[in-house]
C-alpha positions in Angstrom: 0.0 0.0 -0.1 1.2 3.4 -0.8 -0.6 6.5 0.5 0.6 10.6 -0.1 -0.1 13.0 2.7 0.7 17.1 2.1 3.0 17.9 4.8 5.4 16.3 7.6 2.9 17.1 10.2 0.5 14.8 8.7 2.5 11.6 8.7 1.7 10.7 12.2 -2.2 10.7 11.9 -1.6 9.1 8.2 0.1 6.3 10.2 -2.8 6.1 12.5 -5.5 6.5 9.9 -4.5 5.7 6.7 -2.7 2.8 8.0 -5.1 0.5 10.2 -3.7 -3.2 11.1 -5.9 -4.7 8.2 -4.7 -2.1 5.5 -3.7 -3.3 2.1 0.1 -4.1 1.5 2.7 -5.0 -1.1 3.8 -8.5 -0.8 7.1 -7.8 -0.8 9.9 -5.3 -0.2 10.4 -4.9 -3.6 6.6 -4.2 -4.6 6.8 -1.3 -2.1 9.9 0.1 -3.0 9.3 0.2 -6.5 6.2 2.0 -6.3 8.2 4.5 -3.7 10.6 5.0 -6.6 8.2 5.4 -9.4 6.6 8.1 -7.3 10.1 9.8 -6.7 11.4 9.8 -10.2 7.5 11.2 -11.4 8.6 14.2 -8.7 11.6 14.9 -9.0 12.3 14.4 -13.1 13.8 11.3 -14.9 17.5 11.1 -14.4 17.6 14.0 -12.3 19.6 13.8 -8.8 17.9 12.8 -5.4 19.6 12.9 -2.1 18.8 10.2 0.3 18.9 9.9 4.1 17.5 7.0 6.3 16.8 6.3 9.7 15.2 2.9 11.1 12.2 3.2 14.1 11.5 -0.4 13.3 12.7 -4.1 14.9 14.5 -4.7 11.8 18.4 -5.5 12.3 21.1 -3.6 10.3 21.2 -6.3 7.5 17.4 -6.0 6.8 17.8 -2.2 7.1 20.7 -2.2 4.5 19.1 -4.5 2.4 15.6 -2.1 2.5 17.9 0.8 1.3 19.9 -1.2 -1.1 16.4 -2.2 -2.8 14.9 1.1 -3.1 18.3 2.9 -4.7 18.1 -0.6 -7.0 14.2 0.3 -7.8 15.2 4.0 -8.7 17.6 3.5 -11.1 15.5 0.9 -12.7 12.4 3.5 -12.9 15.5 6.0 -14.3 15.8 8.2 -11.2 19.5 8.3 -9.7 20.7 8.7 -5.7 23.4 11.5 -5.9 24.1 14.1 -3.0 25.7 16.4 -5.7 23.3 19.2 -6.5 20.3 17.1 -5.9 17.0 18.7 -7.6 15.2 17.0 -4.4 16.0 15.6 -0.9 14.2 12.4 0.5 14.1 11.3 3.9 13.2 7.7 4.9 12.0 6.5 8.2 11.4 2.6 8.5 8.7 2.0 11.0 6.1 -1.0 11.5 2.7 -2.1 13.1 1.4 -5.6 14.1 0.8 -6.6 10.5 3.5 -4.4 8.0 6.6 -2.7 7.9 6.2 1.0 6.7 8.4 2.9 4.9 7.7 6.9 5.3 9.0 8.8 2.7 9.5 12.6 3.0 10.6 14.2 -0.4 11.1 18.2 -1.1 11.8 19.9 -3.9 12.2 23.7 -3.5 9.0 24.8 -1.3 7.0 21.5 -2.2 6.9 19.1 -0.2 5.1 15.5 -0.4 5.0 12.2 1.8 4.4 9.2 1.0 4.0 5.9 3.0 4.7 2.5 1.3 3.9 -1.1 3.4 4.4 -4.3 3.0 3.5 -7.7 4.6 5.5 -9.1 7.4 7.1 -12.2 6.0 5.6 -15.5 6.8 9.1 -16.1 7.6 9.4 -13.5 10.4 6.6 -15.4 11.9 8.8 -18.4 12.2 11.4 -16.7 13.7 8.9 -17.5 16.8 8.6 -21.0 15.5 11.5 -22.2 17.0 14.1 -22.0 14.0 17.4 -21.3 15.4 21.4 -21.8 14.9 22.9 -23.9 17.1 27.1 -23.6 18.0 29.0 -26.8 19.3 32.9 -25.9 20.0 34.9 -28.2 18.0 38.6 -27.2 19.4 40.7 -23.7 20.1 44.2 -23.0 19.7 46.7 -20.1 19.5 47.5 -20.4 15.8 45.4 -19.7 13.5 42.6 -22.0 12.0 41.8 -21.7 8.4 39.6 -24.5 8.2 38.1 -27.7 10.3 36.7 -31.0 9.6 35.0 -33.9 11.5 36.8 -36.7 10.9 37.0 -40.3 13.0 36.2 -39.6 15.9 37.9 -36.1 16.0 38.9 -33.2 13.8 41.2 -32.3 11.3 42.4 -28.7 11.3 44.5 -26.7 8.7 46.7 -24.1 10.3 49.0 -21.6 8.0 52.2 -24.0 9.6 50.7 -27.7 9.6 47.6 -30.1 9.4 47.0 -31.4 12.7 44.9 -34.7 13.3 43.2 -35.1 17.0 41.6 -38.4 17.2 41.4 -41.3 19.1 43.1 -39.6 21.8 46.1 -38.5 20.1 47.5 -35.7 18.3 49.4 -36.0 15.0 51.1 -33.3 12.5 52.2 -32.6 9.5 54.3 -29.5 8.2 53.4 -27.3 5.1 56.3 -26.5 3.6 55.5 -23.0 2.1 56.6 -22.6 -1.6 56.0 -18.9 -1.5 55.3 -16.7 1.2 51.7 -16.6 2.6 49.5 -13.5 2.4 49.2 -11.0 5.0 45.4 -12.1 5.0 45.7 -15.9 5.0 43.0 -18.2 3.6 42.8 -22.3 3.1 39.8 -24.8 2.7 39.8 -28.5 3.7 37.9 -31.2 1.9 37.6 -34.7 3.3 36.7 -37.8 1.4 36.7 -41.1 3.0 40.1 -41.5 4.9 41.8 -39.1 2.5 41.6 -35.1 2.3 42.9 -32.4 0.0 43.9 -28.8 1.3 43.9 -25.8 -1.0 46.2 -22.8 0.0 47.3 -19.6 -1.7 49.3 -20.7 -4.4 49.9 -24.5 -3.0 47.7 -27.8 -3.0 48.4 -30.8 0.2 46.8 -33.9 0.0 47.5 -36.8 2.3 45.4 -39.6 4.2 44.2 -40.1 8.0 44.6 -43.7 7.7 46.3 -45.7 9.3 48.2 -42.5 10.1 48.3 -39.0 9.1 50.5 -38.6 6.0 50.7 -35.8 3.3 52.5 -34.3 0.6 52.4 -30.3 -0.7 53.1 -28.5 -3.9 53.1 -25.3 -5.6 49.7 -25.2 -7.5 47.6 -22.5 -9.2 45.2 -24.9 -9.6 41.3 -23.8 -8.8 40.1 -24.2 -5.4 36.8 -26.6 -5.1 33.7 -24.8 -3.2 31.0 -27.3 -1.7 27.6 -26.4 -4.3 25.2 -29.0 -2.2 23.0 -31.3 -4.2 24.8 -29.4 -7.6 28.0 -31.0 -6.8 31.1 -28.6 -6.9 32.0 -25.3 -8.1 35.9 -24.9 -8.9 37.4 -20.8 -8.5 40.3 -19.7 -9.0 41.6 -17.9 -6.0 44.0 -15.0 -6.2 47.4 -16.2 -4.5 48.7 -12.9 -3.5 45.3 -11.7 -2.2 42.1 -12.8 -0.2 39.6 -13.2 -2.6 38.9 -15.6 -5.6 39.4 -13.8 -9.0 36.3 -14.3 -10.6 37.1 -17.3 -13.0 34.7 -20.0 -12.0 33.6 -23.5 -13.6 29.9 -24.1 -13.0 28.8 -27.4 -11.3 27.4 -28.1 -14.7 31.1 -27.8 -16.1 30.7 -24.3 -18.1 33.5 -22.0 -17.5 32.3 -18.5 -16.6 34.1 -15.1 -15.7 32.5 -13.1 -12.8 33.7 -10.1 -10.8 36.0 -11.2 -7.9 34.3 -12.3 -4.8 35.0 -13.4 -1.3 32.7 -16.2 -1.0 30.2 -17.9 -2.5 27.1 -19.9 -1.5 23.9 -22.0 -3.5 20.8 -21.2 -2.6 17.0 -22.8 -3.9 13.8 -20.9 -4.0 10.9 -23.2 -4.9 13.0 -25.5 -6.7 14.7 -22.6 -8.8 18.8 -22.3 -8.4 20.2 -19.3 -7.2 24.0 -18.2 -6.0 25.2 -15.7 -3.7 28.6 -13.7 -3.9 29.8 -11.5 -1.8 31.7 -9.3 -3.3 34.4 -6.3 -2.2 32.8 -3.3 -1.1 30.2 -4.8 1.0 27.6 -5.9 -1.4 26.3 -9.5 -2.1 25.2 -10.5 -5.6 22.1 -12.4 -6.2 22.8 -14.8 -9.5 20.3 -17.2 -11.4 21.4 -20.4 -11.9 23.0 -19.3 -15.3 25.0 -16.9 -13.1 23.3 -13.6 -14.6 22.3 -10.8 -11.7 18.7 -10.8 -10.3 19.6 -8.6 -7.6 21.7 -7.8 -4.5 21.7 -6.7 -0.6 23.9 -4.5 1.2 24.9 -5.0 5.3 26.8 -8.4 5.0 30.0 -9.6 5.8 32.3 -10.9 3.6 31.8 -15.0 4.4 28.7 -17.0 3.3 27.9 -20.9 3.3 25.1 -22.7 1.7 22.9 -25.2 4.0 20.8 -27.6 3.1 18.3 -27.9 5.8 15.4 -26.6 3.8 13.8 -25.5 7.1 9.9 -24.9 5.5 11.1 -25.0 2.1 14.2 -23.7 0.1 17.7 -24.2 1.4 19.3 -21.6 3.7 22.5 -19.3 3.9 24.4 -18.5 6.5 26.0 -14.8 6.5 28.3 -12.8 8.9 27.6 -9.0 9.5 29.3 -6.2 8.4 31.8 -5.1 11.0 35.4 -4.9 11.8 38.2 -7.1 13.1 37.9 -5.3 16.5 34.3 -6.3 17.2 32.2 -9.6 18.0 30.5 -11.1 14.9 27.2 -12.8 14.2 26.0 -15.1 12.2 22.4 -15.7 10.5 20.2 -18.0 8.3 18.6 -16.6 5.6 16.0 -17.7 3.0 15.1 -16.6 -0.6 11.6 -15.4 -1.2 10.7 -13.3 -4.4 14.5 -13.1 -5.2 14.6 -11.1 -1.8 16.7 -12.7 1.0 14.9 -12.5 4.5 16.2 -13.8 7.8 15.1 -17.2 9.0 16.8 -17.3 12.4 17.7 -14.8 14.7 21.3 -13.4 15.1 23.8 -16.0 16.5 26.3 -14.0 18.9 29.9 -15.1 18.8 32.8 -14.1 20.7 34.9 -12.6 18.3 34.8 -11.7 14.4 34.4 -14.8 11.8 38.0 -15.6 10.0 36.8 -18.3 7.9 32.8 -19.6 6.9 33.0 -23.2 4.9 30.0 -25.2 4.1 30.3 -28.5 6.3 27.5 -30.3 4.3 23.5 -31.0 5.1 22.5 -28.4 7.7 26.2 -27.3 8.9 28.7 -25.2 8.3 32.2 -24.7 10.2 32.9 -21.1 11.8 36.3 -20.2 12.9 36.0 -17.2 15.5 39.0 -15.0 17.0 38.2 -14.7 20.6 38.6 -11.3 21.7 38.8 -12.0 25.1 41.3 -15.2 25.0 42.9 -13.7 21.6 42.7 -17.5 20.5 41.1 -19.0 17.5 38.1 -21.4 18.0 36.5 -23.6 15.6 32.5 -24.3 15.6 30.0 -26.4 14.2 27.2 -24.2 13.5 24.1 -26.2 12.8 20.4 -24.7 11.3 17.9 -26.3 13.8 14.3 -26.3 12.1 12.6 -26.6 15.7 10.2 -29.6 13.9 
């Protein structure tokens, strides 16, 4: 639903009178912002710059608030407008509010002495109702250590751990280690990924590849290599991605699970996600934006306000699969993880945020409804690996 009101002082009465609890609303965020964007372009003029400022008076978290902002800016561009603080012809102020059935965006826009207020609302997602229905993220500590943990995997009755200097097997009351002989200096922001199959494993590192066995004892060989890293893609299989060895991200060259080769923009992490049987991909890009792509790897949308770590799961709570995402932040703040689902190509929160004792330094899918998250504990300075599972509450 959208309503126009002349004068900012009328907004509050509009909220009470024009938008009662059962007022008709758009089905989703996309519908609400598209209507606001069309009105904004009609008011300001096609191609004319409009300055945008936002505030949040609702219960939406930072990720959802930033998602709403990004969705409006995308809709504004699609409608022929543009956001800019340089010589704007109009100034728009947005306030996100809510009632029991809707999320509301109140827009006050000015052009010279003229002023208009519009109100757009969309229905609270069914997903929001399930937040109270017991869908949660659970975490279980796997291990802690002083040296950085790049990745970890559950094997036998223990854990296989990848660190910058070695691979360690902790199982059956014993600890075995094999050193990693570096073929070149490691980058400052170090990354690595483990894949375990039966009694064997492979470790991908910047410019190096290691392979070995955990039975009957831990053995390993490493060699210089620029071969692509193998990323889990759920039931699709795997995706191969070229890692930029001197940096901390993938350079955009991939081999899709279907075998087709693609060249995308550089990305930090990627995760598959499904909606009503349709396949999509999420890519965390430099600059803090997460790109949504369809099964052919064509862009279909984006979201802002997430961190650079993503991991897909296949818990299928209430429908499609989920993706775990960190929040935007820095290396000196505690992090959170949250599960999201895709609805009408819009990412919606499925669980409350899971608080962690420090920043997430690595996040990898572990198959099924689980992922592995590595956290640098701000209280102790040690690294901790956790198994994160999506609990559907069924």
